[in-house]
C-alpha positions in Angstrom: 110.0 112.2 112.8 106.3 111.9 112.4 105.1 108.3 112.3 101.6 106.9 111.2 100.1 103.5 111.4 97.5 102.7 108.7 95.5 99.5 108.8 92.4 97.7 107.7 90.9 95.0 109.9 87.9 92.6 109.6 86.2 89.9 111.6 88.4 89.0 114.6 90.2 92.4 114.5 93.7 90.8 114.6 95.3 93.5 112.4 93.7 96.2 114.5 95.1 94.7 117.7 98.6 94.7 116.2 98.2 98.2 114.8 97.1 99.6 118.1 100.0 97.9 119.9 102.5 99.4 117.3 100.9 102.9 117.6 100.9 102.8 121.4 104.5 101.6 121.7 105.9 104.0 119.1 103.8 107.0 119.8 102.4 107.0 116.2 99.2 108.4 115.0 96.7 105.9 113.6 94.2 105.6 110.7 91.7 102.8 110.5 90.8 102.4 106.9 87.0 102.2 106.4 85.2 101.5 103.1 82.3 103.8 102.2 80.3 100.7 101.6 80.8 98.2 104.5 81.0 94.5 103.8 77.7 92.9 104.7 76.3 89.3 104.9 77.6 86.1 106.2 81.3 85.5 106.7 81.2 83.2 103.6 79.5 85.8 101.6 82.3 88.3 102.4 84.9 85.7 101.7 83.4 85.2 98.3 83.1 88.9 97.7 86.7 89.3 98.8 87.9 86.7 96.4 86.2 88.4 93.5 87.6 91.8 94.5 91.1 90.6 94.8 90.9 88.8 91.4 89.6 92.0 89.7 92.0 94.4 91.6 89.0 96.2 92.9 89.7 99.3 95.0 86.8 100.3 97.2 86.1 103.9 98.0 87.4 104.9 101.5 86.0 107.2 104.0 88.1 110.4 104.6 91.0 110.2 107.0 91.3 112.2 110.2 94.9 113.2 109.2 96.9 113.6 106.0 99.2 110.7 105.5 101.4 112.9 103.2 102.4 114.8 106.4 104.2 111.8 107.9 107.9 110.7 107.4 107.2 107.1 108.3 104.1 105.0 107.4 103.4 101.6 108.9 100.8 99.7 106.9 98.9 96.6 108.1 96.6 94.3 106.3 94.8 91.0 106.8 95.6 88.5 104.0 92.7 88.2 101.5 93.2 85.4 99.1 97.1 85.7 99.3 97.0 89.5 98.8 96.3 92.6 100.7 92.8 93.6 101.5 91.2 95.7 98.8 90.9 98.7 101.2 94.7 98.7 101.7 95.2 98.5 97.9 93.1 101.6 97.5 95.2 103.4 100.1 98.5 102.3 98.6 97.5 103.2 95.1 96.6 106.7 96.1 99.6 107.3 98.4 102.8 108.9 97.2 105.7 107.1 99.0 108.5 109.3 97.7 110.8 110.2 100.5 108.9 108.0 103.0 110.2 105.3 105.2 107.6 102.4 105.1 107.1 99.4 107.3 104.6 96.7 106.3 102.8 93.9 108.2 100.2 91.4 107.4 98.1 89.0 109.5 97.1 85.6 108.1 95.6 82.3 109.0 98.4 80.3 107.6 98.3 81.3 103.9 100.4 84.5 103.6 100.8 84.3 99.8 102.6 87.1 98.1 101.0 89.9 100.0 104.1 91.6 101.4 105.9 91.4 98.1 103.0 93.1 96.4 102.9 95.7 99.1 106.6 96.4 98.8 106.2 97.0 95.0 103.4 99.5 95.8 105.6 101.6 98.1 108.1 102.6 95.4 110.0 104.9 95.5 109.7 104.8 99.4 112.2 102.9 101.5 110.9 99.7 103.1 112.5 99.5 106.6 110.7 96.5 108.1 108.2 93.8 107.2 106.2 91.6 109.6 104.2 88.4 109.1 101.9 87.4 112.1 99.9 84.3 111.9 96.6 83.4 113.7 94.6 80.3 114.0 92.6 79.2 111.0 90.0 77.6 113.1 86.7 79.5 113.2 86.4 79.4 117.0 90.0 80.6 117.5 90.4 83.2 114.8 91.8 85.6 117.3 94.4 83.2 118.7 97.9 84.3 117.5 100.1 81.4 116.7 103.2 83.6 116.0 105.2 84.4 119.1 104.4 87.8 120.6 108.1 88.5 120.4 107.7 88.7 116.6 105.7 91.9 117.0 108.2 93.3 119.5 111.0 92.5 117.0 109.1 94.3 114.2 108.6 97.3 116.4 112.4 97.4 117.4 113.2 97.7 113.6 111.1 101.0 113.3 
């Protein structure tokens, strides 16, 4: 079975850290989603832009992938939580991906406000089969954005479900 981890990460890189751990421990290939127009400006400016994009359902253009996601049997998708939803880059990927016949695992990182992100992602995977979901929480304090408050065993448990 061919396995692929797809993720978007911003600021502290928490989603990236988890995606890399999953890929390493499962032998999966990996894609880091990159927007063609990078987010710029202060943290608050990007937060404001993110809110606007989530409200509008905006889907930014993405840079080409190094591999073809359609060639994989299982796809693990990770996103930071942006205003209670998935990051717009992940929305772009999910809207363009055909999940028919795929096993799918989903995870999100958040700073205490997970919202309905995983439920929305599950709907976007139809008609794929969701085999695992994971919710990993990090500190909301600016100076500690990379401090995971969920137990590390939560990641290990997620990986065991794959």
